[in-house]
ROMAR-785738 format. One record per residue (C-alpha): residue number from 1; residue in three letters; chain; z, x, y. Coordinates in pm, 1 decimal. Each point is the difference from the previous one (the first is absolute). Example, Ala and Ser with C-alpha at 12.3 -4.5 7.8 and 13.67 -1.06 7.14 Angstrom:
# residues 2
+------+------+-------+----------+----------+----------+
| titi | dolo | vexfi |        Z |        X |        Y |
+------+------+-------+----------+----------+----------+
|    1 |  ALA |     A |    780.0 |   1230.0 |   -450.0 |
|    2 |  SER |     A |    -66.0 |    137.0 |    344.0 |
+------+------+-------+----------+----------+----------+
END
This chain:
# residues 344
+------+------+-------+----------+----------+----------+
| titi | dolo | vexfi |        Z |        X |        Y |
+------+------+-------+----------+----------+----------+
|    1 |  MET |     A |     12.2 |     -8.2 |    -32.8 |
|    2 |  ALA |     A |   -149.5 |    154.6 |    393.2 |
|    3 |  THR |     A |    333.6 |     59.3 |    249.8 |
|    4 |  TYR |     A |   -226.4 |   -291.4 |    229.6 |
|    5 |  ASP |     A |    -53.7 |   -251.8 |   -227.8 |
|    6 |  PHE |     A |    176.9 |   -193.5 |    182.9 |
|    7 |  ILE |     A |   -169.3 |      3.0 |    349.1 |
|    8 |  PHE |     A |   -297.7 |   -190.5 |   -155.8 |
|    9 |  ASP |     A |    205.7 |   -218.9 |   -218.4 |
|   10 |  ASN |     A |    198.3 |   -177.9 |    255.7 |
|   11 |  LEU |     A |   -351.2 |    -28.8 |    203.8 |
|   12 |  GLY |     A |   -162.2 |   -181.9 |   -272.1 |
|   13 |  LEU |     A |   -251.5 |    266.9 |     10.0 |
|   14 |  ARG |     A |     21.9 |     85.6 |   -357.1 |
|   15 |  GLY |     A |   -339.2 |   -150.7 |   -119.9 |
|   16 |  TRP |     A |   -205.3 |    155.6 |    281.4 |
|   17 |  CYS |     A |    180.7 |    343.3 |   -178.3 |
|   18 |  GLY |     A |    -86.8 |    -68.1 |   -302.1 |
|   19 |  ASP |     A |    193.2 |    247.3 |   -289.9 |
|   20 |  SER |     A |    228.5 |    232.5 |    150.9 |
|   21 |  GLY |     A |   -116.4 |    392.3 |     52.0 |
|   22 |  ASP |     A |    179.4 |     84.8 |   -352.8 |
|   23 |  ALA |     A |   -138.2 |   -245.0 |   -213.7 |
|   24 |  ALA |     A |   -351.9 |     14.4 |    202.4 |
|   25 |  GLY |     A |     -6.8 |    405.4 |   -136.5 |
|   26 |  GLY |     A |    158.6 |    199.5 |    267.0 |
|   27 |  MET |     A |    215.6 |    334.5 |    -26.0 |
|   28 |  THR |     A |    307.0 |    -14.4 |   -203.0 |
|   29 |  SER |     A |    258.4 |    289.5 |     -2.1 |
|   30 |  MET |     A |    123.0 |    217.0 |   -209.7 |
|   31 |  ALA |     A |    380.6 |   -217.3 |     40.7 |
|   32 |  GLN |     A |   -193.5 |   -304.6 |    -93.6 |
|   33 |  LEU |     A |   -183.0 |    120.3 |   -286.2 |
|   34 |  LEU |     A |    333.0 |    144.5 |    -92.0 |
|   35 |  ALA |     A |    139.1 |   -305.7 |     39.2 |
|   36 |  GLN |     A |   -250.3 |   -184.0 |   -202.3 |
|   37 |  THR |     A |      1.8 |    210.1 |   -262.9 |
|   38 |  SER |     A |    402.0 |    -20.5 |    -12.7 |
|   39 |  GLY |     A |     12.9 |   -380.7 |     55.4 |
|   40 |  LYS |     A |    186.8 |     27.3 |    267.6 |
|   41 |  GLU |     A |    -87.4 |   -143.6 |    429.2 |
|   42 |  VAL |     A |    -24.3 |    263.5 |    243.2 |
|   43 |  GLU |     A |    289.2 |    -62.4 |    288.9 |
|   44 |  LYS |     A |    -80.5 |     48.9 |    314.2 |
|   45 |  SER |     A |    267.7 |     82.8 |    255.6 |
|   46 |  MET |     A |    -57.7 |    -40.4 |    393.2 |
|   47 |  TRP |     A |      5.3 |    316.6 |     90.4 |
|   48 |  GLU |     A |   -329.2 |    -11.4 |   -197.5 |
|   49 |  THR |     A |   -161.8 |   -276.9 |    163.7 |
|   50 |  PRO |     A |   -309.9 |     88.5 |    109.7 |
|   51 |  PHE |     A |   -110.6 |    -98.1 |    371.7 |
|   52 |  PRO |     A |   -212.5 |   -313.3 |     -0.3 |
|   53 |  SER |     A |   -334.3 |    190.4 |      3.6 |
|   54 |  MET |     A |   -306.9 |    -94.6 |    -32.4 |
|   55 |  ASP |     A |      4.8 |    185.0 |   -305.5 |
|   56 |  ALA |     A |    302.0 |   -168.3 |   -160.7 |
|   57 |  LEU |     A |   -141.4 |   -338.8 |    104.1 |
|   58 |  HIS |     A |   -263.1 |     35.6 |   -195.7 |
|   59 |  GLU |     A |    210.8 |     74.1 |   -304.1 |
|   60 |  ALA |     A |    119.5 |   -322.3 |     63.7 |
|   61 |  CYS |     A |   -348.6 |   -180.9 |     86.8 |
|   62 |  PRO |     A |   -336.3 |    166.5 |   -141.8 |
|   63 |  ALA |     A |   -166.4 |   -216.8 |    294.3 |
|   64 |  PHE |     A |    210.9 |    185.0 |    222.4 |
|   65 |  PRO |     A |   -245.4 |    344.5 |    138.8 |
|   66 |  GLN |     A |    114.8 |    339.2 |    -58.0 |
|   67 |  SER |     A |     47.2 |    288.6 |    267.1 |
|   68 |  ARG |     A |   -325.2 |    131.3 |   -171.2 |
|   69 |  GLU |     A |   -172.6 |   -319.2 |    102.9 |
|   70 |  LEU |     A |     87.8 |     55.6 |    386.0 |
|   71 |  THR |     A |   -119.7 |    339.7 |    -20.6 |
|   72 |  SER |     A |   -286.9 |    -33.6 |   -193.1 |
|   73 |  GLY |     A |    -17.7 |   -302.3 |    286.6 |
|   74 |  LEU |     A |     -7.9 |    242.6 |    309.1 |
|   75 |  GLU |     A |   -262.7 |    206.6 |   -159.3 |
|   76 |  GLU |     A |   -247.7 |   -218.7 |    -80.1 |
|   77 |  GLY |     A |     48.3 |   -181.1 |    371.6 |
|   78 |  PHE |     A |    -62.8 |    357.5 |    139.1 |
|   79 |  LEU |     A |   -314.0 |     71.6 |   -181.4 |
|   80 |  SER |     A |   -148.9 |   -402.5 |      6.1 |
|   81 |  ILE |     A |     25.2 |    110.9 |    393.7 |
|   82 |  LYS |     A |    -56.3 |    387.6 |    -14.6 |
|   83 |  ASP |     A |   -435.8 |    -56.2 |     11.7 |
|   84 |  VAL |     A |    -10.7 |   -215.2 |    276.6 |
|   85 |  LEU |     A |    342.7 |    238.7 |    211.3 |
|   86 |  LYS |     A |   -244.1 |    310.4 |    -40.1 |
|   87 |  ILE |     A |   -273.3 |   -109.4 |    140.4 |
|   88 |  VAL |     A |    201.8 |   -101.3 |    268.5 |
|   89 |  VAL |     A |    224.8 |    324.9 |     31.3 |
|   90 |  ASP |     A |   -267.6 |    262.5 |   -121.8 |
|   91 |  PRO |     A |   -216.4 |    -35.1 |    327.1 |
|   92 |  LEU |     A |    303.0 |      6.1 |    198.9 |
|   93 |  THR |     A |    200.5 |    350.6 |   -170.1 |
|   94 |  GLN |     A |   -366.3 |    163.5 |     11.4 |
|   95 |  PRO |     A |     46.6 |    180.2 |    305.1 |
|   96 |  LEU |     A |    311.9 |    198.2 |   -167.5 |
|   97 |  SER |     A |   -125.2 |    134.8 |   -292.0 |
|   98 |  TRP |     A |   -297.5 |    154.1 |    239.7 |
|   99 |  ALA |     A |    281.2 |     81.0 |    224.8 |
|  100 |  LEU |     A |    218.8 |    184.8 |   -288.9 |
|  101 |  ASN |     A |   -372.2 |    141.3 |   -144.6 |
|  102 |  ASN |     A |    -90.7 |    191.7 |    338.1 |
|  103 |  ALA |     A |    376.0 |    122.2 |     40.8 |
|  104 |  LEU |     A |     -8.3 |    170.8 |   -353.4 |
|  105 |  TRP |     A |   -305.2 |    154.9 |     74.4 |
|  106 |  LEU |     A |     53.7 |     90.3 |    321.0 |
|  107 |  MET |     A |    351.8 |    171.3 |    -42.9 |
|  108 |  GLN |     A |   -135.4 |    169.0 |   -357.8 |
|  109 |  ALA |     A |   -357.8 |    145.8 |    128.1 |
|  110 |  THR |     A |    119.9 |    147.0 |    340.0 |
|  111 |  PRO |     A |    105.1 |    357.6 |    -99.8 |
|  112 |  TRP |     A |    362.2 |     99.2 |     -0.8 |
|  113 |  PHE |     A |    -20.4 |    228.1 |    252.2 |
|  114 |  ILE |     A |    -99.9 |   -311.3 |    252.4 |
|  115 |  MET |     A |    218.4 |   -257.5 |   -141.7 |
|  116 |  ILE |     A |    323.2 |    187.8 |     44.1 |
|  117 |  PRO |     A |    -26.5 |    117.6 |    357.8 |
|  118 |  LEU |     A |   -151.5 |   -348.1 |     55.8 |
|  119 |  LEU |     A |    382.0 |   -145.1 |   -119.5 |
|  120 |  MET |     A |    131.7 |    278.1 |    228.6 |
|  121 |  LEU |     A |   -133.5 |    -51.0 |    268.6 |
|  122 |  VAL |     A |     20.8 |   -396.4 |    -12.0 |
|  123 |  ALA |     A |    405.4 |     25.8 |    -97.6 |
|  124 |  TYR |     A |     25.1 |    250.6 |    258.8 |
|  125 |  ALA |     A |   -139.1 |   -249.5 |    242.1 |
|  126 |  VAL |     A |    215.5 |   -274.7 |    -89.6 |
|  127 |  SER |     A |    380.9 |    218.2 |    -59.7 |
|  128 |  ARG |     A |    -63.3 |    295.1 |    238.9 |
|  129 |  SER |     A |    209.2 |    224.1 |   -253.7 |
|  130 |  ALA |     A |    -84.0 |    275.9 |    -82.5 |
|  131 |  LYS |     A |    252.0 |     10.0 |   -287.7 |
|  132 |  LEU |     A |   -144.6 |   -339.0 |   -161.2 |
|  133 |  VAL |     A |   -404.2 |    178.7 |     46.5 |
|  134 |  GLY |     A |    149.3 |    288.7 |   -250.1 |
|  135 |  LEU |     A |    178.3 |   -194.0 |   -244.4 |
|  136 |  ILE |     A |   -346.1 |   -192.5 |    -67.0 |
|  137 |  VAL |     A |   -164.9 |    305.2 |    -29.7 |
|  138 |  LEU |     A |    311.4 |    135.6 |   -254.2 |
|  139 |  CYS |     A |    -75.0 |   -270.0 |   -165.5 |
|  140 |  PHE |     A |   -383.6 |    -86.1 |    -72.1 |
|  141 |  GLY |     A |     21.3 |    348.8 |     -8.7 |
|  142 |  PHE |     A |    217.3 |    -29.9 |   -315.8 |
|  143 |  LEU |     A |   -235.1 |   -341.5 |   -149.5 |
|  144 |  ALA |     A |   -352.6 |    198.8 |     62.9 |
|  145 |  PHE |     A |    178.2 |    319.3 |   -190.8 |
|  146 |  VAL |     A |    131.0 |   -203.6 |   -327.0 |
|  147 |  ASP |     A |   -354.5 |   -216.5 |     21.0 |
|  148 |  TYR |     A |     84.4 |   -287.3 |     68.9 |
|  149 |  TYR |     A |   -189.8 |     -4.3 |    382.1 |
|  150 |  ASP |     A |   -214.4 |   -264.7 |   -142.5 |
|  151 |  TYR |     A |    209.6 |   -208.5 |   -145.0 |
|  152 |  THR |     A |    224.9 |      3.2 |    346.8 |
|  153 |  MET |     A |   -296.9 |    -50.8 |    219.6 |
|  154 |  GLN |     A |    -86.8 |   -313.2 |   -195.3 |
|  155 |  THR |     A |    396.7 |   -205.9 |     56.6 |
|  156 |  LEU |     A |    -35.3 |    154.6 |    374.1 |
|  157 |  ALA |     A |   -356.3 |   -226.4 |    -23.8 |
|  158 |  ILE |     A |    112.2 |   -293.4 |   -168.7 |
|  159 |  ILE |     A |    354.3 |      8.9 |    260.4 |
|  160 |  PHE |     A |   -217.9 |     97.3 |    319.0 |
|  161 |  VAL |     A |   -243.3 |   -348.4 |   -112.3 |
|  162 |  CYS |     A |    273.5 |   -242.1 |   -121.3 |
|  163 |  ALA |     A |    249.8 |    111.0 |    272.4 |
|  164 |  PHE |     A |   -214.8 |    -40.0 |    280.7 |
|  165 |  ILE |     A |   -105.9 |   -333.6 |   -180.5 |
|  166 |  CYS |     A |    362.2 |   -132.4 |     22.9 |
|  167 |  VAL |     A |     32.9 |    137.0 |    316.6 |
|  168 |  LEU |     A |   -343.5 |   -230.4 |     61.1 |
|  169 |  PHE |     A |    155.6 |   -329.8 |    -74.6 |
|  170 |  GLY |     A |    399.7 |    100.7 |     22.0 |
|  171 |  VAL |     A |      3.8 |     38.2 |    339.4 |
|  172 |  PRO |     A |   -178.9 |   -352.6 |    117.2 |
|  173 |  ILE |     A |    212.2 |   -214.0 |   -289.5 |
|  174 |  GLY |     A |    353.9 |    167.9 |    136.4 |
|  175 |  ILE |     A |   -121.1 |   -104.9 |    370.3 |
|  176 |  ALA |     A |    -94.5 |   -308.3 |    -95.6 |
|  177 |  MET |     A |    343.6 |    -84.8 |   -149.8 |
|  178 |  ALA |     A |    154.0 |    149.1 |    244.8 |
|  179 |  ARG |     A |   -172.7 |   -215.1 |    272.4 |
|  180 |  ASN |     A |     38.2 |   -337.1 |   -248.7 |
|  181 |  ASP |     A |    292.3 |   -115.0 |   -151.8 |
|  182 |  ARG |     A |   -183.7 |   -207.2 |   -225.9 |
|  183 |  VAL |     A |   -264.1 |    256.6 |    -88.0 |
|  184 |  GLN |     A |    349.7 |    255.6 |   -110.9 |
|  185 |  ARG |     A |    113.8 |   -330.3 |   -201.0 |
|  186 |  SER |     A |   -246.8 |     15.2 |   -206.5 |
|  187 |  MET |     A |    -93.2 |    350.6 |     -6.4 |
|  188 |  ILE |     A |    329.8 |     74.7 |   -148.7 |
|  189 |  PRO |     A |     -4.6 |   -117.5 |   -343.0 |
|  190 |  ILE |     A |   -352.5 |    148.2 |    -28.4 |
|  191 |  LEU |     A |    183.2 |    330.8 |    125.2 |
|  192 |  ASP |     A |    297.6 |    -30.5 |   -231.0 |
|  193 |  MET |     A |   -160.7 |    -49.5 |   -314.6 |
|  194 |  LEU |     A |   -281.9 |    297.9 |     90.8 |
|  195 |  GLN |     A |    343.5 |    226.3 |     65.3 |
|  196 |  THR |     A |    170.8 |   -104.3 |   -339.8 |
|  197 |  LEU |     A |   -298.2 |      8.4 |   -316.0 |
|  198 |  PRO |     A |     43.6 |    283.1 |   -198.4 |
|  199 |  PRO |     A |   -332.3 |    193.5 |     64.7 |
|  200 |  PHE |     A |   -103.7 |    -37.0 |   -340.1 |
|  201 |  VAL |     A |    -55.9 |   -357.9 |     62.4 |
|  202 |  TYR |     A |   -267.3 |     27.6 |    325.2 |
|  203 |  LEU |     A |   -242.1 |    192.8 |   -243.7 |
|  204 |  ILE |     A |     22.5 |   -287.3 |   -309.5 |
|  205 |  PRO |     A |   -214.4 |   -271.4 |    160.6 |
|  206 |  LEU |     A |   -228.2 |    255.6 |    152.9 |
|  207 |  ILE |     A |    -80.5 |    183.3 |   -317.7 |
|  208 |  PHE |     A |   -177.1 |   -376.6 |   -124.3 |
|  209 |  LEU |     A |   -152.8 |    -34.8 |    412.9 |
|  210 |  PHE |     A |   -137.1 |    358.3 |      0.7 |
|  211 |  SER |     A |   -176.7 |    276.6 |   -227.2 |
|  212 |  VAL |     A |    238.3 |    274.2 |      4.3 |
|  213 |  THR |     A |   -256.4 |    249.3 |     76.9 |
|  214 |  GLU |     A |    -56.6 |   -205.9 |    380.7 |
|  215 |  PRO |     A |    220.4 |    198.4 |    218.3 |
|  216 |  LYS |     A |    145.3 |   -346.6 |    143.7 |
|  217 |  LEU |     A |    154.2 |   -102.8 |   -281.5 |
|  218 |  TYR |     A |    307.2 |    279.7 |     60.6 |
|  219 |  GLY |     A |   -123.0 |    -42.9 |    420.8 |
|  220 |  ILE |     A |    177.3 |   -324.9 |      7.5 |
|  221 |  ALA |     A |    263.8 |     44.5 |   -175.6 |
|  222 |  ILE |     A |    111.3 |    302.3 |    193.2 |
|  223 |  ILE |     A |    -58.5 |   -263.9 |    313.9 |
|  224 |  LEU |     A |    208.1 |   -298.9 |   -117.3 |
|  225 |  TYR |     A |    257.1 |    275.1 |    -99.5 |
|  226 |  ALA |     A |     22.3 |    214.9 |    382.2 |
|  227 |  ILE |     A |    -74.5 |   -288.8 |    191.8 |
|  228 |  VAL |     A |    332.6 |   -167.7 |    -17.8 |
|  229 |  PRO |     A |    220.5 |    297.0 |    283.8 |
|  230 |  VAL |     A |   -250.8 |     27.1 |    258.8 |
|  231 |  VAL |     A |    -11.8 |   -385.6 |     28.3 |
|  232 |  ARG |     A |    364.9 |    -46.6 |     53.0 |
|  233 |  LEU |     A |     83.4 |    268.7 |    200.6 |
|  234 |  THR |     A |   -326.1 |    -82.8 |    236.0 |
|  235 |  ASP |     A |    146.8 |   -331.7 |      2.0 |
|  236 |  LEU |     A |    380.0 |    179.5 |     37.5 |
|  237 |  GLY |     A |   -111.7 |    202.5 |    289.7 |
|  238 |  ILE |     A |   -167.5 |   -281.1 |    228.6 |
|  239 |  ARG |     A |    339.8 |   -279.1 |    -72.8 |
|  240 |  LEU |     A |    237.7 |    388.0 |    138.2 |
|  241 |  VAL |     A |   -174.4 |    -22.4 |    307.7 |
|  242 |  ASP |     A |    204.2 |    -88.9 |    321.5 |
|  243 |  LYS |     A |    -21.0 |   -276.1 |    113.7 |
|  244 |  ASP |     A |     72.7 |     48.2 |    328.0 |
|  245 |  VAL |     A |   -272.9 |    226.9 |     -5.5 |
|  246 |  ILE |     A |   -196.9 |   -291.3 |   -123.4 |
|  247 |  GLU |     A |    111.5 |   -156.8 |    296.3 |
|  248 |  ALA |     A |   -107.3 |    273.5 |    250.7 |
|  249 |  ALA |     A |   -300.7 |    -16.7 |   -137.5 |
|  250 |  ASP |     A |    -71.8 |   -403.5 |     48.2 |
|  251 |  ALA |     A |    130.4 |     88.4 |    371.6 |
|  252 |  PHE |     A |   -294.0 |    225.7 |     42.6 |
|  253 |  GLY |     A |   -216.9 |   -279.4 |   -109.7 |
|  254 |  MET |     A |   -156.1 |    193.7 |   -329.7 |
|  255 |  THR |     A |   -188.4 |   -240.9 |   -248.6 |
|  256 |  GLN |     A |    110.3 |     -4.2 |   -406.8 |
|  257 |  ARG |     A |   -275.3 |    276.4 |    -57.7 |
|  258 |  GLN |     A |    135.7 |    219.6 |    276.4 |
|  259 |  LYS |     A |    378.3 |    -35.9 |   -154.9 |
|  260 |  LEU |     A |    -88.5 |     69.7 |   -344.6 |
|  261 |  PHE |     A |   -247.4 |    299.9 |     81.2 |
|  262 |  ASN |     A |    215.5 |    159.3 |    306.8 |
|  263 |  VAL |     A |    297.9 |    -82.8 |    -94.6 |
|  264 |  GLN |     A |    137.6 |   -142.6 |   -350.4 |
|  265 |  ILE |     A |   -202.1 |    264.5 |   -208.2 |
|  266 |  PRO |     A |     67.2 |    291.2 |    234.9 |
|  267 |  LEU |     A |    389.9 |    -35.4 |    -21.0 |
|  268 |  ALA |     A |    -16.4 |   -112.4 |   -398.1 |
|  269 |  LEU |     A |   -239.9 |    287.1 |    -78.2 |
|  270 |  PRO |     A |    246.3 |    173.3 |   -142.9 |
|  271 |  ASN |     A |    130.4 |   -270.8 |   -265.2 |
|  272 |  ILE |     A |   -417.8 |    -13.4 |    -70.0 |
|  273 |  MET |     A |     24.4 |    344.1 |    -30.9 |
|  274 |  ALA |     A |    299.8 |    -46.6 |   -250.5 |
|  275 |  GLY |     A |   -202.1 |   -265.0 |   -221.6 |
|  276 |  VAL |     A |   -307.9 |    238.0 |      3.6 |
|  277 |  ASN |     A |    171.4 |    287.7 |   -163.5 |
|  278 |  GLN |     A |    198.1 |   -227.7 |   -240.9 |
|  279 |  THR |     A |   -310.1 |   -162.4 |   -114.2 |
|  280 |  ILE |     A |   -173.0 |    364.5 |    -47.7 |
|  281 |  MET |     A |    266.9 |     97.9 |   -267.3 |
|  282 |  MET |     A |     -3.4 |   -321.9 |   -152.1 |
|  283 |  SER |     A |   -387.4 |     33.3 |    -48.6 |
|  284 |  LEU |     A |     92.8 |    384.0 |    -96.1 |
|  285 |  ALA |     A |    209.9 |   -179.6 |   -258.4 |
|  286 |  MET |     A |   -254.2 |   -206.8 |   -105.0 |
|  287 |  VAL |     A |   -246.0 |    187.3 |     -7.8 |
|  288 |  VAL |     A |    154.9 |    154.3 |   -316.4 |
|  289 |  ILE |     A |     23.8 |   -288.7 |   -175.3 |
|  290 |  ALA |     A |   -309.9 |   -109.7 |     26.0 |
|  291 |  SER |     A |   -132.7 |    312.4 |   -171.5 |
|  292 |  LEU |     A |     17.9 |   -253.9 |   -299.5 |
|  293 |  VAL |     A |   -327.3 |   -206.9 |     98.8 |
|  294 |  SER |     A |   -203.7 |    262.8 |     87.8 |
|  295 |  ALA |     A |    183.4 |    156.6 |    364.3 |
|  296 |  PRO |     A |   -127.9 |    385.6 |     53.3 |
|  297 |  GLY |     A |    261.3 |    200.0 |     78.4 |
|  298 |  LEU |     A |    355.8 |    179.1 |    -92.2 |
|  299 |  GLY |     A |    106.6 |   -312.5 |   -180.4 |
|  300 |  VAL |     A |   -300.9 |     64.0 |   -223.8 |
|  301 |  LEU |     A |    200.2 |    358.4 |    -68.0 |
|  302 |  VAL |     A |    305.3 |   -181.9 |    -53.3 |
|  303 |  LEU |     A |   -133.3 |   -255.0 |   -259.6 |
|  304 |  ARG |     A |   -186.4 |    287.5 |   -182.4 |
|  305 |  GLY |     A |    409.3 |    176.9 |     -8.9 |
|  306 |  ILE |     A |    121.2 |   -332.3 |   -162.0 |
|  307 |  ARG |     A |   -249.4 |    -73.7 |   -207.3 |
|  308 |  SER |     A |    -78.1 |    395.4 |   -184.7 |
|  309 |  LEU |     A |    380.6 |      0.7 |     89.2 |
|  310 |  GLU |     A |   -135.0 |    348.8 |    191.7 |
|  311 |  LEU |     A |    374.3 |     68.6 |    178.7 |
|  312 |  GLY |     A |   -209.1 |    253.1 |    244.3 |
|  313 |  VAL |     A |   -223.9 |   -193.5 |    119.0 |
|  314 |  GLY |     A |    205.7 |   -294.3 |     61.9 |
|  315 |  LEU |     A |    258.4 |    207.8 |    163.7 |
|  316 |  LEU |     A |   -258.4 |    209.6 |    206.0 |
|  317 |  SER |     A |   -164.4 |   -331.7 |    144.2 |
|  318 |  GLY |     A |    305.9 |   -130.0 |     80.2 |
|  319 |  LEU |     A |     89.4 |    205.7 |    214.2 |
|  320 |  GLY |     A |   -389.0 |    -46.2 |    172.2 |
|  321 |  ILE |     A |    119.7 |   -303.0 |     39.4 |
|  322 |  VAL |     A |    335.7 |    129.6 |    158.3 |
|  323 |  LEU |     A |   -219.2 |    193.9 |    239.1 |
|  324 |  LEU |     A |   -243.4 |   -198.6 |    115.3 |
|  325 |  ALA |     A |    289.2 |   -253.6 |     32.9 |
|  326 |  ILE |     A |    178.3 |    233.3 |    255.9 |
|  327 |  ILE |     A |   -267.1 |     78.4 |    184.6 |
|  328 |  LEU |     A |    -95.9 |   -359.0 |     42.4 |
|  329 |  ASP |     A |    391.1 |    -66.4 |    147.3 |
|  330 |  ARG |     A |     74.3 |    295.6 |    192.1 |
|  331 |  VAL |     A |   -409.3 |    -83.2 |    193.1 |
|  332 |  THR |     A |     34.0 |   -336.7 |     12.4 |
|  333 |  LYS |     A |    429.1 |     37.7 |    133.6 |
|  334 |  ALA |     A |   -133.8 |    262.8 |    232.5 |
|  335 |  ALA |     A |   -196.9 |   -238.2 |    140.9 |
|  336 |  LEU |     A |    245.0 |   -222.8 |     66.2 |
|  337 |  ALA |     A |    214.3 |    171.3 |    125.1 |
|  338 |  ARG |     A |   -251.6 |    126.3 |    338.4 |
|  339 |  ILE |     A |    -30.2 |   -357.1 |      5.3 |
|  340 |  ASN |     A |    363.4 |   -107.7 |     75.7 |
|  341 |  THR |     A |    -11.3 |    366.2 |    216.6 |
|  342 |  SER |     A |   -274.8 |   -114.3 |    211.2 |
|  343 |  GLN |     A |    172.1 |   -342.1 |     95.2 |
|  344 |  SER |     A |    338.2 |    112.3 |     41.1 |
+------+------+-------+----------+----------+----------+
END
């Protein structure tokens, strides 16, 4: 006798259920088999009472669906709309594949004696720090010395493209949230979901939508995972602008557009740059995970170290990711420090 037979008996649904799950050929536990051979009936204590889950209710009523029917239904539902969804999403996301392919080609086709000095110039222009430029030379020199230069450039290319797109879309979304409470209320649950979903979950529906050879597969996953900080901190930064400053701008007769670009965004820039910093760091973290779906870069070496149990490859590629994270973090923080200094 199943635990929850009484529910269906009391509701008069036994005819709909048919025989109990046990009689219908359900799986019999070892304790039940031993009880049948010994002629004794298994008694369950209150502590062993199962939660009334779908499977437990199915045991009492074979007509009640099991949990695997729910998961199968979700899969079949997604597959039924996959073709229509792909027709809509594929053209919209194709520019992302082009951008990633071109960035990967450019970063790898440019000789090291041009690329490394170029990165040094960019870092110096942003930070005005000779120490930071020296750190960049040491890190890239080490990665090139151990033959990880191409993998590092691939990772940088993906981060540059995805972080740029995150800023391109994230800042306007954050501005819209700061200027309209209704937009903020509707966006917060979406941002919460994107921020709390495990990184691997982003890859599951995308694998069904796109080919593993398409860069947009890992590009979309990285963007969805990394866009949240820049959106949240843009919204926060604009909302934290002193109300007295806004009132002064109103007194001078500024339009909404003038207030946004001449007052609110400049004052919110430190928060926005902090969001950019976090977005870049999260992009780097997701690039490593996206190597599971053919994303090139240092993540491929990490995956190789795990699959082939190559300890040296895994440790060295992990060190390369750490060095890259340090460089990106120091450069963006140096840019943030310069912005704070110029505003003080």
